[in-house]
N, C-alpha and C positions, 0 to 999 in steps of 0.2 A: 477193706480192713487194712489198717496201718500197722506194719511190722517194723520193729526196730530192735537193735541190740544195745544194751547199756551195761556198764560195769557197776557193780554194787552188791548190796546185801538184800537178797530177796525178802527177808523178813521185815524190811523197812519199806517195801514197795507200796506206794499209795495207789492201789488198784482195787477193783471189786473182788477179784479172785487171784489168790496166789496158788500156783500148782506145786504140789509136793511130790518129789521123786521118792515115793514110798517103797517099802518092801511089801510083799503080798500079805503079810500078817497085819499091816497097818498100825502096829503098836510102837512106832518110833524106832530109831536106830541112829546111825551116824550121819555125817555129811549134812546135806540139805534137810533130810528128814529129821534128824536130831535137832537142828537149828530151828526148824519150824515148830516142832513140839515144845522146845524149851522157851522160845519167845512167845508162843501162843498160849501156853499154859494148859492146865489140866482139862479144860473143857473140850479141847480137841481130842485128847486121848479118850475121854469118856464117850464121846460120840463114835470114835473109831471102834471102841469095844462093842458098842451096840451094833454097829454095822457088821463087824466080824462075826458076831453071834448069828447073824442071818445069812452069811455067805456059805455056800457049799464048801465043806472042808475047812471053814474058817479062814479062807484065803481069797484075796482079790486076784482074779485071773490077770496075768500080765497083758498089758495093752488096754485094760479097762480102767474106768475111773468112777469115783464116788465123791460126794461133797459132804463137808462138815462145817460147823461154825469156824470162824477164824480166831475165836478167843480174844486174846489181848493184841493180836496183830492189827495193823491199820486196815487191812482188807476186811471185807464182809464175810467171805467164805474161803475155805481151803478146799481145793479139788485134789484128791490123792490119786495118783496113778502108779502102777507097778511096772517099771520098765524091764526089758529083757536083759539078761546077762550076755555080753558079747561072746560070740563063738566064731572061731576061725573056720569051722567045718559046716555050720548051718547058717543060712541067710535069715536072720531074724529082723531084717529091716522093716517088713510090714508091721511087726509087733511094735517096734519103736515109733513108727509113724502113727500107729493107732493110739499110742499114749497121748500124742498131741491132738489128734482129731477128736478122740473120745473126751478128753479133758475140755476141749472147746464146746463140744456138744452138751456136756453137763453144765458148764459155765453159762452157755447160752440159754439153757433151760431154766436157769436161776434168774435170768434177765440181766446178767452181767454185761457191762459195756467194755471194761478194761480187764486184761488178764496178764499176769506175769508168770513166765516159765523159767525154770532152771535148765541146765543142760542134762536132761534125763539120760541115765545110763552111762554118762561120760565120766563118772567118778569111780567108785569102788566096783561098779559092774563092768568096767574095763572097755567100754565102747570107744574106739579111736575118735578123738575129738573132732577132726575135720568131717568125718562121715556122720557123726552124731549131729553136727550142725546142719549138714545137708538133709538128713532125715527129719530133723525138727522143722526146718523151713518147709519141706515138702508136705509133712503132716499137717501143718497149720494152713498152708495154701490149699490143701485138698478139703478142708473142713467147710461144711455148709452151715452158716450161722445167720441168725436174724438180728441179734442184739449186739454181739461183740463188734466193737469198732477199732479197738487197739490191742495189739499183742506186743508185749515187751519180753525179750529174752534178757533176763537179769543174771549177769555172769560174774563170777567171783574172781577171775584172773584175766590179765591182759591177753594171754594165749587163747582162752575161751572166747573173749570178746572178738579177737581178730578172726577166729574161725567162723563165728556167727556172722560177722560183718561180710566176710567173703561169701558165705552161703547166701546171704540176703542179696548180694550184688549179682549173683548168677541168674 
């Protein structure tokens, strides 16, 4: 599997799957989640509502992933994953790594060959950027996939790009 980091707008990524850093309710929000819902259109939200209705407590467990249509996005599907909120007192690194490996498992099950990830939990969830990048790369490298051949970390800032490039070179 080819892994690389690029600077850009994930909603414009020409891939089979765009991964959404969603909240557990799956009904849109700010940051990457809001941008994906806005660019993808109402079809994504409609499918999310159907999925939420089937989830225990109406919430996606953190570290898990589900797929929907990509609506008007260039991708075929959106895989939604709920990242952990960073904690200085609890090690939630396995949950963050699971976001990446579970998203790849779901994407692979769809037959996707190319996947674009944002920096999950590194925005409003407060995960320190350098560690978020290390956990992302570790989670992707730990995934067992059959179809996925390329993973792109599509990052919105030069700082995030530098952190992911450093993690990829380790």
